C-alpha positions as CSV (number, residue, x, y, z in Angstrom):
1,X,-13.2,-88.4,37.0
2,X,-16.3,-87.4,38.6
3,X,-20.5,-88.5,38.5
4,X,-21.2,-88.7,34.9
5,X,-22.0,-85.1,33.6
6,X,-19.3,-83.8,36.7
7,X,-15.8,-82.8,36.7
8,X,-12.7,-85.0,35.7
9,X,-8.9,-83.7,35.6
10,X,-6.4,-85.8,34.0
11,X,-2.9,-85.2,35.4
12,X,0.4,-87.1,34.2
13,X,4.5,-86.8,33.6
14,X,4.9,-84.3,30.4
15,X,7.7,-85.4,28.1
16,X,8.8,-81.7,28.6
17,X,9.2,-82.1,32.3
18,X,7.5,-79.7,34.6
19,X,9.2,-76.1,33.7
20,X,8.0,-76.3,30.2
21,X,4.2,-76.7,31.9
22,X,1.0,-73.6,32.1
23,X,0.6,-73.2,35.2
24,X,-2.4,-74.8,36.1
25,X,-4.1,-71.7,38.2
26,X,-5.3,-68.9,35.9
27,X,-4.1,-68.2,31.9
28,X,-3.3,-72.1,32.0
29,X,-6.1,-73.8,33.2
30,X,-8.8,-74.5,30.6
31,X,-11.9,-77.2,30.7
32,X,-14.7,-78.1,28.6
33,X,-17.4,-80.0,29.6
34,X,-16.7,-83.1,31.9
35,X,-12.8,-82.8,32.1
36,X,-10.3,-80.6,33.8
37,X,-6.8,-80.8,31.9
38,X,-4.4,-79.6,34.4
39,X,-0.6,-80.0,33.3
40,X,1.9,-80.9,35.8
41,X,4.0,-83.7,36.6
42,X,2.6,-86.9,38.8
43,X,6.3,-87.0,40.6
44,X,6.4,-83.1,41.9
45,X,5.0,-82.0,45.1
46,X,4.8,-79.0,43.6
47,X,2.7,-79.8,40.7
48,X,0.4,-82.5,43.1
49,X,-0.5,-79.6,45.2
50,X,-1.7,-77.4,42.3
51,X,-3.5,-80.3,41.6
52,X,-5.7,-80.4,44.9
53,X,-6.2,-77.0,44.9
54,X,-7.3,-77.0,41.5
55,X,-10.4,-79.8,42.1
56,X,-10.9,-77.6,45.6
57,X,-11.8,-74.8,43.5
58,X,-13.2,-76.0,40.5
59,X,-14.1,-80.0,40.9
60,X,-15.7,-80.0,44.2
61,X,-18.1,-82.8,43.4
62,X,-15.0,-85.2,42.7
63,X,-16.4,-88.4,43.2
64,X,-13.2,-90.3,42.1
65,X,-10.4,-90.0,40.8
66,X,-8.6,-93.0,38.5
67,X,-4.3,-92.7,38.6
68,X,-3.4,-94.6,35.4
69,X,0.0,-92.9,34.6
70,X,2.3,-95.7,34.1
71,X,5.6,-96.1,32.5
72,X,7.5,-99.4,31.4
73,X,10.9,-99.9,30.6
74,X,13.5,-103.1,30.8
75,X,16.6,-103.2,33.8
76,X,19.4,-104.7,32.3
77,X,21.8,-106.4,34.5
78,X,24.4,-106.1,31.9
79,X,23.8,-102.7,32.0
80,X,22.3,-100.7,35.1
81,X,20.6,-97.7,35.4
82,X,19.9,-97.3,39.0
83,X,18.4,-93.5,37.5
84,X,16.0,-94.6,35.5
85,X,15.2,-98.1,37.7
86,X,14.2,-95.1,40.0
87,X,12.2,-92.8,37.5
88,X,9.8,-95.6,36.8
89,X,9.8,-96.3,39.9
90,X,8.9,-92.9,41.0
91,X,6.1,-92.9,38.3
92,X,4.1,-96.1,39.0
93,X,3.8,-95.5,42.8
94,X,5.4,-92.6,44.2
95,X,2.9,-90.6,41.5
96,X,0.2,-92.7,42.6
97,X,1.1,-92.3,46.1
98,X,1.0,-88.3,46.2
99,X,-1.5,-88.1,44.1
100,X,-3.8,-89.7,46.3
101,X,-3.3,-88.4,49.7
102,X,-3.8,-85.3,48.1
103,X,-7.1,-86.0,46.9
104,X,-8.5,-88.3,49.6
105,X,-9.4,-85.5,51.8
106,X,-12.2,-84.5,49.2
107,X,-13.3,-87.8,48.0
108,X,-13.6,-88.2,52.0
109,X,-15.7,-85.0,51.9
110,X,-18.1,-86.0,49.2
111,X,-22.0,-87.1,50.6
112,X,-22.7,-90.0,48.5
113,X,-18.9,-91.0,49.0
114,X,-16.0,-91.9,46.9
115,X,-13.4,-93.8,45.4
116,X,-9.9,-93.5,44.3
117,X,-8.5,-96.3,41.6
118,X,-5.2,-97.2,40.8
119,X,-4.3,-99.2,37.9
120,X,-1.8,-101.9,38.7
121,X,-0.5,-105.2,36.0
122,X,-0.8,-108.7,36.6
123,X,3.3,-108.2,36.9
124,X,3.0,-107.3,40.5
125,X,2.2,-110.8,40.7
126,X,5.4,-112.6,40.3
127,X,9.2,-111.1,39.4
128,X,9.4,-110.7,35.4
129,X,12.7,-111.3,34.1
130,X,14.2,-107.8,33.4
131,X,11.0,-106.3,35.3
132,X,13.1,-105.2,38.3
133,X,11.8,-101.7,38.8
134,X,8.6,-102.0,36.8
135,X,7.9,-105.1,38.8
136,X,8.1,-103.7,42.1
137,X,6.0,-100.7,41.6
138,X,3.3,-102.3,40.0
139,X,3.2,-104.8,43.4
140,X,3.7,-101.9,45.6
141,X,0.9,-100.2,44.2
142,X,-1.1,-102.9,45.0
143,X,-0.2,-102.9,48.5
144,X,-0.9,-99.5,48.6
145,X,-4.3,-99.8,47.5
146,X,-5.2,-102.8,49.5
147,X,-4.1,-100.9,52.5
148,X,-6.0,-98.4,51.7
149,X,-9.5,-100.4,51.3
150,X,-8.3,-101.7,55.4
151,X,-8.2,-99.0,56.6
152,X,-11.0,-97.1,54.5
153,X,-13.1,-100.8,54.3
154,X,-16.2,-98.8,56.9
155,X,-16.4,-95.7,55.4
156,X,-18.2,-95.1,52.1
157,X,-14.9,-94.2,50.1
158,X,-14.5,-97.7,47.8
159,X,-10.6,-98.6,46.5
160,X,-10.9,-99.7,43.5
161,X,-7.7,-102.0,41.5
162,X,-7.4,-102.3,38.5
163,X,-4.9,-104.8,37.1
164,X,-5.0,-105.9,33.4
165,X,-3.2,-107.7,31.6
166,X,-2.2,-106.7,27.5
167,X,-4.2,-104.0,25.8
168,X,-3.2,-102.1,23.0
169,X,-1.8,-98.7,24.7
170,X,1.1,-96.8,23.1
171,X,3.1,-98.5,26.6
172,X,1.9,-102.3,24.6
173,X,3.5,-100.5,21.5
174,X,6.8,-100.6,23.1
175,X,6.7,-104.5,23.6
176,X,9.2,-105.7,20.7
177,X,7.8,-109.7,22.2
178,X,4.5,-111.7,21.6
179,X,1.7,-110.4,23.8
180,X,-1.1,-113.6,22.4
181,X,-4.8,-112.4,23.8
182,X,-4.1,-108.7,24.0
183,X,-6.8,-106.5,24.3
184,X,-8.3,-103.1,22.5
185,X,-8.4,-100.2,24.4
186,X,-12.1,-99.9,23.9
187,X,-13.4,-103.2,25.3
188,X,-10.5,-102.9,28.1
189,X,-12.8,-99.6,29.0
190,X,-15.4,-101.4,29.2
191,X,-14.7,-104.1,31.2
192,X,-13.8,-101.8,33.7
193,X,-16.7,-99.6,33.8
194,X,-18.8,-102.4,33.9
195,X,-16.9,-103.7,36.8
196,X,-17.3,-101.2,38.5
197,X,-20.7,-100.2,37.8
198,X,-20.7,-103.4,40.3
199,X,-18.1,-102.3,42.8
200,X,-16.1,-104.9,42.1
201,X,-13.1,-103.8,44.0
202,X,-10.0,-105.6,42.1
203,X,-10.9,-106.2,38.5
204,X,-8.7,-108.4,36.6
205,X,-8.8,-108.6,32.7
206,X,-8.8,-110.6,30.3
207,X,-10.1,-113.5,32.3
208,X,-7.1,-116.1,30.9
209,X,-4.5,-114.2,31.6
210,X,-5.7,-113.8,35.1
211,X,-5.8,-117.4,35.2
212,X,-2.0,-117.4,33.5
213,X,-0.8,-115.7,36.1
214,X,-2.1,-117.6,38.4
215,X,-1.5,-120.8,37.5
216,X,2.1,-119.5,36.9
217,X,2.5,-118.7,41.0
218,X,0.5,-123.0,41.8
219,X,4.8,-123.1,40.2
220,X,7.3,-124.3,42.8
221,X,9.2,-120.8,43.2
222,X,12.8,-123.0,41.5
223,X,10.8,-124.1,38.8
224,X,9.4,-120.8,37.8
225,X,12.6,-118.9,38.3
226,X,13.9,-121.2,35.7
227,X,11.2,-120.9,33.6
228,X,11.6,-117.6,33.5
229,X,14.8,-116.8,33.2
230,X,15.1,-118.8,29.9
231,X,13.1,-115.7,28.4
232,X,15.2,-112.7,29.4
233,X,16.4,-112.8,25.7
234,X,12.7,-112.7,24.5
235,X,11.6,-109.5,26.4
236,X,12.8,-106.4,24.0
237,X,11.1,-103.2,24.8
238,X,11.7,-100.0,23.0
239,X,11.8,-96.2,24.2
240,X,9.3,-93.7,23.7
241,X,10.1,-91.3,22.0
242,X,9.1,-88.6,24.2
243,X,11.1,-90.7,27.2
244,X,14.3,-88.6,28.6
245,X,15.7,-92.1,29.0
246,X,16.6,-94.1,25.9
247,X,17.9,-97.8,25.9
248,X,18.8,-100.1,22.9
249,X,16.5,-102.9,23.2
250,X,18.9,-106.0,22.7
251,X,20.9,-107.1,26.1
252,X,24.1,-105.8,26.9
253,X,24.2,-102.4,25.0
254,X,21.4,-100.7,27.4
255,X,22.3,-97.3,28.3
256,X,20.5,-93.7,29.0
């Protein structure tokens, strides 16, 4: 994304995989006011390199990047799937690392400063039942953003950590468990943009989800572990139709 009136370049994993994507340079690249779509997979080094090349050529005024790529999949100790778990980590964390490292030199070169923004999750605060790979990846992304913020603290580059609770998105639509206080996506976007304008570098919402996680953080570890373990059977997540990994939501019957 760029300043209002500029261009942005969204990129993310495709259900079809990178082999079926158009080359973003040349005939595969097309744009309209404010947006420059670049087909590719954030987990593939070549695709991320092409993204960087497109930005350097066609979006030299880039002032910042949002990494809002994510995937939610459960992990079952009764039916472990290491390939699915590793892919979940790659999408939620490795892709962010690749994209941020690719675009950071371009963002740092902007005369008026720039920004990087990553979407973590309140699932990064503590371990969740059946959330081995998702919680770990989001926690890693949270630490990556904080470390970048430290190294860039005395520069004009801002690092924003966006920590949503439940928001109505295709990802939350997978969940087959109660999500009290879920926000419409438009409300979430408005909230984020307002906080960005104020340069709040850690943006957590909704407030009641954030406070709830803060209270859980105060619990003694053994008490939290016991309480969370009692919720294992409630965590049911359906796969998205385009996900190459499929599983059954019931415990003990998950598979690839």
